[in-house]
One Martini backbone bead per residue (centre of mass of N, CA, C, O) as a GRO file, in nm:
protein
  195
    1MET     BB    1   4.812   0.073   2.222
    2PRO     BB    2   4.541  -0.098   2.172
    3ASP     BB    3   4.270  -0.222   2.312
    4PRO     BB    4   4.153  -0.548   2.276
    5ALA     BB    5   3.857  -0.498   2.392
    6SER     BB    6   3.846  -0.264   2.175
    7PRO     BB    7   3.719  -0.218   1.893
    8LEU     BB    8   3.801  -0.088   1.552
    9ARG     BB    9   3.513   0.048   1.507
   10PRO     BB   10   3.305   0.227   1.346
   11THR     BB   11   3.062   0.438   1.410
   12VAL     BB   12   2.720   0.431   1.361
   13PRO     BB   13   2.492   0.632   1.288
   14SER     BB   14   2.198   0.728   1.349
   15ASP     BB   15   1.911   0.819   1.201
   16ARG     BB   16   1.876   1.078   1.361
   17GLU     BB   17   2.157   1.192   1.306
   18LEU     BB   18   2.142   1.181   0.998
   19LEU     BB   19   1.893   1.362   0.970
   20GLU     BB   20   2.023   1.614   1.092
   21ARG     BB   21   2.246   1.631   0.878
   22VAL     BB   22   2.055   1.658   0.638
   23ARG     BB   23   1.914   1.919   0.731
   24ALA     BB   24   2.207   2.065   0.704
   25GLY     BB   25   2.314   1.947   0.406
   26GLU     BB   26   2.452   1.662   0.427
   27GLN     BB   27   2.547   1.442   0.184
   28ALA     BB   28   2.685   1.207   0.333
   29ALA     BB   29   2.436   1.130   0.503
   30PHE     BB   30   2.252   1.070   0.265
   31GLU     BB   31   2.427   0.840   0.146
   32ILE     BB   32   2.393   0.651   0.385
   33ILE     BB   33   2.091   0.623   0.370
   34PHE     BB   34   2.077   0.521   0.085
   35ARG     BB   35   2.262   0.264   0.116
   36THR     BB   36   2.103   0.134   0.352
   37HIS     BB   37   1.789   0.138   0.215
   38TYR     BB   38   1.774   0.067  -0.089
   39PRO     BB   39   1.748  -0.247  -0.111
   40GLN     BB   40   1.481  -0.279   0.049
   41LEU     BB   41   1.307  -0.082  -0.119
   42VAL     BB   42   1.338  -0.226  -0.389
   43GLY     BB   43   1.219  -0.496  -0.297
   44LEU     BB   44   0.940  -0.388  -0.234
   45ALA     BB   45   0.872  -0.258  -0.510
   46GLU     BB   46   0.918  -0.518  -0.677
   47ALA     BB   47   0.696  -0.689  -0.543
   48MET     BB   48   0.469  -0.493  -0.651
   49LEU     BB   49   0.567  -0.433  -0.968
   50ARG     BB   50   0.751  -0.650  -1.118
   51ALA     BB   51   0.996  -0.423  -1.159
   52ARG     BB   52   1.305  -0.304  -1.133
   53ALA     BB   53   1.310  -0.024  -1.271
   54ALA     BB   54   1.054   0.085  -1.129
   55ALA     BB   55   1.161   0.047  -0.842
   56GLU     BB   56   1.405   0.237  -0.866
   57ASP     BB   57   1.241   0.489  -0.934
   58VAL     BB   58   1.078   0.502  -0.675
   59VAL     BB   59   1.320   0.523  -0.476
   60GLN     BB   60   1.445   0.776  -0.599
   61ASP     BB   61   1.199   0.953  -0.543
   62VAL     BB   62   1.201   0.922  -0.237
   63MET     BB   63   1.489   1.033  -0.193
   64LEU     BB   64   1.446   1.305  -0.327
   65GLU     BB   65   1.221   1.394  -0.134
   66LEU     BB   66   1.390   1.386   0.119
   67TRP     BB   67   1.587   1.607   0.029
   68ARG     BB   68   1.380   1.834  -0.032
   69ARG     BB   69   1.233   1.792   0.275
   70ARG     BB   70   1.450   1.799   0.509
   71GLN     BB   71   1.365   2.068   0.675
   72ASP     BB   72   1.040   1.970   0.713
   73LEU     BB   73   1.084   1.700   0.837
   74VAL     BB   74   0.853   1.493   1.028
   75LEU     BB   75   0.882   1.220   1.242
   76GLU     BB   76   0.675   0.961   1.390
   77THR     BB   77   0.891   0.764   1.309
   78SER     BB   78   1.102   0.595   1.161
   79LEU     BB   79   1.291   0.616   0.890
   80ARG     BB   80   1.231   0.336   0.781
   81ALA     BB   81   0.921   0.356   0.795
   82TYR     BB   82   0.895   0.600   0.614
   83LEU     BB   83   1.030   0.475   0.359
   84LEU     BB   84   0.838   0.234   0.330
   85ARG     BB   85   0.576   0.396   0.300
   86ALA     BB   86   0.661   0.573   0.061
   87THR     BB   87   0.714   0.337  -0.129
   88ARG     BB   88   0.439   0.207  -0.118
   89ASN     BB   89   0.275   0.452  -0.217
   90ARG     BB   90   0.419   0.487  -0.491
   91ALA     BB   91   0.358   0.204  -0.597
   92LEU     BB   92   0.050   0.228  -0.581
   93ASN     BB   93   0.029   0.468  -0.773
   94GLN     BB   94   0.148   0.317  -1.016
   95ILE     BB   95  -0.067   0.100  -1.030
   96ARG     BB   96  -0.305   0.289  -1.071
   97HIS     BB   97  -0.200   0.420  -1.327
   98ARG     BB   98  -0.193   0.163  -1.497
   99ARG     BB   99  -0.496   0.098  -1.477
  100VAL     BB  100  -0.595   0.355  -1.611
  101ALA     BB  101  -0.439   0.321  -1.876
  102GLU     BB  102  -0.562   0.047  -1.949
  103ARG     BB  103  -0.863   0.148  -1.961
  104ALA     BB  104  -0.793   0.378  -2.191
  105ARG     BB  105  -0.766   0.188  -2.398
  106PRO     BB  106  -0.930   0.132  -2.685
  107GLU     BB  107  -0.960  -0.187  -2.664
  108ALA     BB  108  -1.088  -0.169  -2.372
  109LEU     BB  109  -1.349   0.003  -2.470
  110ALA     BB  110  -1.430  -0.215  -2.666
  111PRO     BB  111  -1.692  -0.399  -2.712
  112ALA     BB  112  -1.776  -0.715  -2.800
  113ALA     BB  113  -2.069  -0.691  -2.671
  114ALA     BB  114  -2.367  -0.560  -2.627
  115PRO     BB  115  -2.525  -0.498  -2.358
  116SER     BB  116  -2.781  -0.483  -2.191
  117ALA     BB  117  -2.937  -0.251  -2.007
  118ASP     BB  118  -2.986  -0.430  -1.758
  119GLN     BB  119  -2.701  -0.547  -1.735
  120ASP     BB  120  -2.551  -0.279  -1.710
  121LEU     BB  121  -2.697  -0.177  -1.456
  122GLU     BB  122  -2.629  -0.420  -1.273
  123GLU     BB  123  -2.320  -0.393  -1.291
  124ARG     BB  124  -2.305  -0.109  -1.168
  125GLU     BB  125  -2.443  -0.177  -0.900
  126LEU     BB  126  -2.242  -0.394  -0.816
  127GLY     BB  127  -1.990  -0.217  -0.823
  128ARG     BB  128  -2.090  -0.023  -0.601
  129ALA     BB  129  -2.132  -0.236  -0.381
  130VAL     BB  130  -1.842  -0.331  -0.369
  131ALA     BB  131  -1.703  -0.060  -0.314
  132ARG     BB  132  -1.856  -0.004  -0.053
  133ALA     BB  133  -1.777  -0.262   0.103
  134VAL     BB  134  -1.472  -0.211   0.091
  135SER     BB  135  -1.472   0.080   0.223
  136GLU     BB  136  -1.602  -0.048   0.506
  137LEU     BB  137  -1.361  -0.166   0.584
  138PRO     BB  138  -1.120  -0.205   0.767
  139GLU     BB  139  -0.822  -0.079   0.701
  140ARG     BB  140  -0.640  -0.337   0.710
  141CYS     BB  141  -0.837  -0.517   0.558
  142ARG     BB  142  -0.844  -0.345   0.298
  143GLU     BB  143  -0.546  -0.351   0.230
  144VAL     BB  144  -0.521  -0.655   0.196
  145PHE     BB  145  -0.738  -0.694  -0.018
  146GLU     BB  146  -0.623  -0.498  -0.236
  147LEU     BB  147  -0.340  -0.625  -0.263
  148SER     BB  148  -0.460  -0.894  -0.361
  149ARG     BB  149  -0.712  -0.832  -0.568
  150VAL     BB  150  -0.600  -0.572  -0.721
  151HIS     BB  151  -0.261  -0.615  -0.719
  152GLY     BB  152  -0.162  -0.932  -0.684
  153LEU     BB  153  -0.055  -1.010  -0.415
  154LYS     BB  154   0.103  -1.193  -0.203
  155TYR     BB  155   0.111  -1.266   0.123
  156ALA     BB  156   0.417  -1.215   0.162
  157GLU     BB  157   0.412  -0.933   0.029
  158ILE     BB  158   0.209  -0.803   0.217
  159ALA     BB  159   0.368  -0.843   0.475
  160GLN     BB  160   0.605  -0.665   0.383
  161VAL     BB  161   0.456  -0.401   0.319
  162LEU     BB  162   0.302  -0.390   0.620
  163GLY     BB  163   0.461  -0.534   0.857
  164ILE     BB  164   0.347  -0.833   0.874
  165SER     BB  165   0.217  -1.127   0.909
  166ILE     BB  166   0.092  -1.387   0.737
  167LYS     BB  167  -0.128  -1.456   0.941
  168THR     BB  168  -0.255  -1.175   0.939
  169VAL     BB  169  -0.329  -1.176   0.645
  170GLU     BB  170  -0.517  -1.421   0.658
  171THR     BB  171  -0.713  -1.305   0.865
  172GLN     BB  172  -0.794  -1.045   0.709
  173MET     BB  173  -0.894  -1.190   0.454
  174GLY     BB  174  -1.115  -1.360   0.587
  175LYS     BB  175  -1.273  -1.119   0.695
  176ALA     BB  176  -1.329  -0.979   0.427
  177ILE     BB  177  -1.487  -1.210   0.294
  178ARG     BB  178  -1.711  -1.234   0.503
  179VAL     BB  179  -1.817  -0.944   0.483
  180LEU     BB  180  -1.872  -0.941   0.176
  181ARG     BB  181  -2.065  -1.179   0.168
  182ASP     BB  182  -2.279  -1.047   0.347
  183ARG     BB  183  -2.317  -0.771   0.183
  184LEU     BB  184  -2.358  -0.945  -0.108
  185ALA     BB  185  -2.595  -1.150  -0.087
  186PRO     BB  186  -2.821  -1.018  -0.259
  187TRP     BB  187  -2.660  -1.046  -0.528
  188VAL     BB  188  -2.615  -1.348  -0.532
  189SER     BB  189  -2.917  -1.435  -0.516
  190ARG     BB  190  -3.004  -1.276  -0.771
  191GLY     BB  191  -2.815  -1.438  -0.973
  192THR     BB  192  -2.968  -1.733  -0.886
  193ASP     BB  193  -3.239  -1.653  -0.974
  194PRO     BB  194  -3.474  -1.808  -1.187
  195SER     BB  195  -3.694  -1.557  -1.235
   0.00000   0.00000   0.00000
């Protein structure tokens, strides 16, 4: 008769143990990892991509890559952190790909009215100045800014993607805006100069 003090629950293997079993080619261990992490990863990808099917595709690609690279995979963090970062990176790549495809559409390339040569040159210079200013932001600050302004994520979604608090997102976004405002001040004053 079993001891009533010890519950008859099966022990769940740790991620480290599961990963070792996956490295050995054990599909059952891979299925446990898949079932355990799939819902959260899809939620993350869907928050970024705003499309369930695309999110599921991203997560399936991440899991497939985990299986393909199982023997060579060396984790510096937890398995969960690795999977979250891999999902985030793949989702960001998909967003970048969409933006490039959007810009390449013929109707997007046809100008409504031809800008003057001076206006075109000034817009290109401003674009380069903005890109340079954004690239010079501290890494976390730049990530938050790009996820918000380039990819259109809400603060709560950014917090989930980066694994930080919403307050930290707000702080980093405020810092990014202050730094960009300072670095782009000459452009702003140039645009308002009446002469």
